[in-house]
C-alpha positions as CSV (number, residue, x, y, z in Angstrom):
1,M,-18.1,12.4,10.3
2,S,-16.7,14.8,7.8
3,T,-13.9,13.9,5.4
4,T,-11.7,16.6,6.8
5,D,-12.0,15.1,10.3
6,W,-11.3,11.5,9.1
7,Y,-7.9,12.2,7.7
8,A,-4.8,14.1,8.9
9,H,-1.6,14.9,7.0
10,K,1.9,16.1,7.4
11,S,4.0,17.9,4.8
12,L,7.4,16.4,4.3
13,E,10.2,17.8,2.2
14,N,10.5,17.6,-1.6
15,G,6.8,17.7,-2.4
16,V,5.7,14.7,-0.4
17,F,2.7,14.5,2.0
18,W,2.1,11.8,4.6
19,I,-1.7,11.1,5.1
20,Q,-3.3,8.8,7.6
21,E,-6.8,7.8,8.7
22,R,-7.1,9.2,12.2
23,F,-9.8,7.0,13.6
24,Y,-8.5,3.7,12.3
25,E,-6.4,2.5,15.2
26,S,-4.7,-0.7,14.2
27,G,-1.3,-2.0,13.1
28,N,-3.0,-2.4,9.7
29,R,-3.4,1.3,9.3
30,A,-1.6,2.1,6.1
31,N,0.5,5.2,5.3
32,I,-0.9,7.2,2.3
33,W,1.7,9.1,0.4
34,L,0.9,12.0,-1.9
35,I,3.7,13.1,-4.3
36,R,3.4,16.3,-6.2
37,G,4.9,16.7,-9.7
38,S,5.0,19.4,-12.2
39,H,2.7,17.6,-14.6
40,Q,1.3,14.6,-12.6
41,D,0.5,14.1,-8.9
42,V,0.4,10.6,-7.5
43,V,-1.2,9.1,-4.5
44,I,0.5,5.9,-3.3
45,D,-2.0,3.6,-1.4
46,T,-5.4,4.9,-0.4
47,G,-6.3,3.4,3.0
48,L,-9.7,1.8,3.7
49,G,-11.8,4.3,1.6
50,L,-14.3,5.0,4.4
51,R,-14.3,8.7,3.5
52,S,-13.4,10.4,0.3
53,L,-9.6,10.8,0.0
54,P,-9.8,12.9,-3.2
55,E,-12.1,15.3,-1.4
56,Y,-9.7,15.6,1.5
57,I,-6.7,16.2,-0.8
58,Y,-8.5,18.9,-2.8
59,S,-10.2,20.6,0.2
60,K,-6.9,20.9,2.0
61,G,-5.2,22.4,-1.1
62,L,-2.5,19.7,-1.1
63,L,-2.1,19.8,-4.9
64,G,-1.4,23.5,-5.0
65,D,-2.7,26.3,-7.2
66,D,-1.6,24.7,-10.5
67,S,-3.5,21.4,-10.1
68,K,-6.0,22.2,-12.9
69,R,-3.1,22.3,-15.4
70,K,-2.1,18.8,-14.6
71,N,-3.3,15.3,-15.5
72,P,-5.9,13.8,-13.2
73,L,-4.6,12.6,-9.9
74,L,-3.3,9.0,-10.3
75,A,-3.8,6.6,-7.4
76,I,-1.4,3.6,-7.3
77,G,-1.9,0.6,-5.0
78,T,1.4,-1.0,-3.9
79,H,-0.8,-4.1,-3.7
80,V,-4.5,-4.8,-3.3
81,H,-4.8,-5.7,0.4
82,F,-7.8,-3.9,1.9
83,D,-5.8,-1.5,4.1
84,H,-4.1,-0.1,1.0
85,S,-6.7,-0.5,-1.8
86,G,-10.0,0.4,-0.1
87,G,-10.0,3.9,-1.5
88,L,-8.9,3.2,-5.1
89,H,-12.4,3.2,-6.4
90,Q,-12.6,6.9,-5.6
91,F,-10.1,8.0,-8.3
92,Q,-10.4,8.4,-12.0
93,Q,-7.0,7.0,-12.6
94,V,-5.9,3.8,-10.9
95,G,-2.8,1.7,-11.2
96,V,-1.8,-1.7,-9.8
97,H,0.5,-4.5,-10.8
98,K,-0.7,-6.8,-13.6
99,A,-0.7,-9.8,-11.2
100,E,-3.5,-8.2,-9.1
101,V,-5.6,-6.5,-11.7
102,D,-8.3,-9.2,-11.7
103,A,-8.6,-9.3,-7.9
104,L,-9.2,-5.5,-7.9
105,A,-11.5,-5.5,-10.9
106,N,-13.6,-8.4,-9.5
107,G,-13.7,-7.1,-5.9
108,D,-12.1,-10.3,-4.7
109,N,-12.2,-9.7,-0.9
110,F,-10.3,-13.0,-0.3
111,E,-7.3,-11.8,-2.2
112,T,-7.6,-8.3,-0.7
113,V,-7.5,-10.1,2.7
114,T,-10.3,-8.0,4.0
115,W,-10.3,-8.3,7.8
116,L,-11.7,-5.4,9.8
117,S,-13.2,-5.2,13.3
118,D,-15.4,-2.7,14.9
119,R,-12.9,-2.1,17.7
120,E,-10.3,-0.9,15.2
121,I,-12.6,2.0,14.1
122,V,-12.8,4.2,17.1
123,E,-15.1,6.8,15.6
124,D,-17.8,5.7,13.1
125,P,-17.3,7.2,9.7
126,A,-21.1,7.3,9.2
127,P,-24.2,6.6,11.4
128,G,-24.8,2.9,11.8
129,W,-21.6,1.9,10.2
130,R,-20.3,-1.7,11.1
131,A,-17.1,-3.4,10.1
132,R,-18.9,-6.6,9.0
133,Q,-20.4,-4.6,6.2
134,Y,-17.0,-3.4,4.9
135,R,-15.8,-4.6,1.5
136,V,-13.2,-3.4,-0.9
137,K,-15.1,-2.1,-3.9
138,A,-14.3,-3.3,-7.4
139,V,-12.6,-0.9,-9.7
140,T,-11.0,-1.6,-13.1
141,P,-7.5,-0.2,-13.2
142,T,-6.6,2.3,-15.9
143,H,-2.9,1.7,-15.5
144,I,-1.7,-1.9,-15.5
145,L,1.8,-1.8,-14.1
146,Q,4.8,-4.1,-14.5
147,E,8.5,-4.2,-13.7
148,G,10.5,-1.3,-15.1
149,D,7.5,1.0,-15.9
150,V,8.3,4.6,-15.3
151,I,5.6,7.0,-14.0
152,N,6.5,10.4,-15.2
153,L,5.5,13.2,-12.9
154,G,7.3,15.8,-15.0
155,D,10.0,16.9,-12.7
156,R,10.5,13.5,-11.1
157,Q,10.0,9.9,-12.1
158,L,8.9,6.8,-10.2
159,T,10.2,3.4,-11.4
160,V,8.0,0.4,-10.7
161,L,9.8,-2.5,-9.0
162,H,7.9,-5.8,-8.8
163,M,8.8,-7.2,-5.4
164,P,6.5,-10.2,-4.7
165,G,6.5,-12.1,-1.5
166,H,4.0,-10.3,0.8
167,S,1.5,-10.6,-2.1
168,R,2.0,-11.7,-5.7
169,G,1.6,-8.2,-7.1
170,S,3.5,-6.2,-4.5
171,I,5.5,-3.3,-5.9
172,C,7.9,-0.6,-4.7
173,L,8.1,2.8,-6.4
174,H,11.7,4.1,-6.7
175,D,12.5,7.8,-7.0
176,K,16.0,7.3,-8.3
177,E,17.0,11.0,-8.4
178,N,16.0,11.6,-4.8
179,K,17.0,8.1,-3.7
180,M,13.5,7.5,-2.1
181,L,11.8,4.1,-2.0
182,F,8.0,3.9,-1.5
183,S,8.0,0.3,-0.3
184,G,4.4,-0.6,0.5
185,D,4.3,-3.8,2.5
186,V,7.4,-5.2,0.9
187,V,9.4,-3.8,3.9
188,Y,8.5,-1.7,6.9
189,D,9.9,-1.4,10.4
190,G,8.0,-4.3,11.8
191,S,7.4,-8.0,11.3
192,M,7.2,-8.8,7.6
193,I,4.1,-10.8,6.8
194,D,4.5,-13.9,4.5
195,W,1.6,-16.1,5.6
196,L,-1.3,-14.6,3.7
197,P,-3.1,-16.5,0.9
198,Y,-0.9,-15.2,-2.0
199,S,2.3,-14.7,0.0
200,R,5.4,-16.8,-1.0
201,I,8.5,-17.0,1.0
202,S,10.9,-17.8,-1.9
203,D,9.7,-14.7,-3.7
204,Y,10.1,-12.7,-0.6
205,I,13.7,-13.8,-0.2
206,C,14.4,-12.7,-3.8
207,S,12.8,-9.3,-3.1
208,C,14.9,-8.9,0.0
209,E,18.1,-9.8,-1.9
210,R,17.2,-7.1,-4.4
211,L,16.7,-4.5,-1.6
212,V,20.1,-5.4,-0.1
213,E,21.7,-5.0,-3.5
214,M,20.1,-1.6,-4.0
215,V,21.4,-0.4,-0.6
216,D,24.9,-1.7,-1.4
217,K,24.8,0.3,-4.7
218,E,23.7,3.4,-2.7
219,E,20.5,3.7,-4.6
220,I,18.3,4.3,-1.5
221,D,18.6,6.9,1.2
222,L,15.1,7.0,2.6
223,V,12.3,4.5,2.8
224,M,8.6,5.6,2.9
225,P,6.9,2.4,4.0
226,G,3.4,1.1,3.9
227,H,3.1,1.2,7.7
228,Y,4.8,2.9,10.7
229,N,7.6,5.4,10.4
230,T,10.1,6.2,7.7
231,F,13.7,4.9,8.0
232,G,17.1,5.0,6.2
233,S,19.2,2.7,4.2
234,K,21.0,1.0,7.1
235,R,17.8,0.0,8.7
236,L,16.5,-1.3,5.3
237,H,19.6,-3.4,4.9
238,R,19.1,-4.9,8.4
239,L,15.4,-5.6,7.9
240,A,15.9,-7.3,4.6
241,S,18.9,-9.3,5.8
242,N,17.2,-10.4,9.0
243,Y,14.3,-11.7,7.0
244,M,16.5,-13.8,4.7
245,A,18.4,-15.2,7.7
246,S,15.2,-16.2,9.4
247,A,13.5,-17.8,6.4
248,G,14.7,-21.4,7.0
249,A,13.0,-24.7,7.2
250,C,11.4,-24.1,10.6
251,H,10.0,-20.8,9.5
252,R,8.6,-22.2,6.3
253,A,6.9,-25.1,8.1
254,S,5.3,-22.9,10.7
255,T,4.3,-20.3,8.1
256,C,2.6,-23.0,6.1
257,V,0.3,-23.9,9.0
258,V,-0.5,-20.2,9.8
259,K,-1.2,-19.6,6.1
260,S,-3.7,-22.4,6.0
261,I,-5.5,-21.2,9.1
262,A,-5.5,-17.6,7.8
263,S,-7.0,-18.7,4.4
264,L,-9.8,-20.6,6.1
265,A,-10.6,-17.7,8.4
266,L,-10.6,-15.2,5.5
267,R,-12.9,-17.4,3.4
268,A,-15.3,-17.8,6.3
269,S,-15.3,-14.1,7.1
270,N,-15.8,-12.9,3.6
271,S,-18.5,-15.5,3.0
272,R,-20.5,-14.0,6.0
273,S,-19.9,-10.5,4.7
274,A,-21.4,-11.4,1.3
275,C,-24.6,-12.6,2.9
C-alpha cells in the first residue's frame, strides 16, 4: 500500500492539520497533529509508523512552499505508547519528556505498551505484514523536554506541560495565544486509562486538578486530544472533574488488579514478539 493511501488528513483553522491512519480501525488509533509555524513546523504524535509519515506530509504539500527555509520538521511524542510513538524514528528531530527518553532510546516495548492485533489493521501496509512482528523502533530523542519548555515555531509558541498519570512522561502542549491544548492521552472524550504499567492515579488526579484550574482561568478554549474528536473547555472541565470524583478507594483497588494483569500480558506478548 502506498503512503498516500495509508493516511488521510483534514485542514483545520489556524495552520493545524489533523492526520489519521485510515486502515488502523481501533479505539487506539491516535490523532496526529501537524502545526505550521513561520520558522518551525511540528508534528504532535506519529501513529504506528507503518508507512512514512514525513513522506505523506511532504507529498501532500502540507508544509507549504516555504518549508525549505525552515528548521527540519520536529516530531514530538506526547508520550511513548506505541500508538503515538511508532513513527518517531522516521524524523530527524524528535522530542519526548525526559521521563520516557530511555524507553524510546532503548526500544522498550513494555513501556510503550505495544499491543496490536491483525484484526485492527484492515488493509495490510505491506505484503505479508503481521501484527505479531510489530515493534516500536528505538530512536534517540534530539529534544529532551521538561515542564515549562517553550517550543518556538516563530509566529506561535507551544509550552510543555508535564501531566503524568496516564504514563510517567505524558505531556500536553499549550498554545497560550490561541488557547489551544494538545492533550495527548492526558484527557480525551472517552474513558481515561490509568491501569497501564507506568500509570499512577495520584499523579493523574494532580494533572486533572491542573486542567480544571486552567479552564477556570480561561486559558483553554479548544482541546486537540490524542484520540477521538476535539472538544471545548466545558467538556474538558467535566472530564477532568469526573475523573477526580471517581478515583476513590474502590477505583484504586480495582485498577491495581487490572494493572497487574495488563503488565503480565504485556510482558508475555512482547517476549513472544522478540523471539
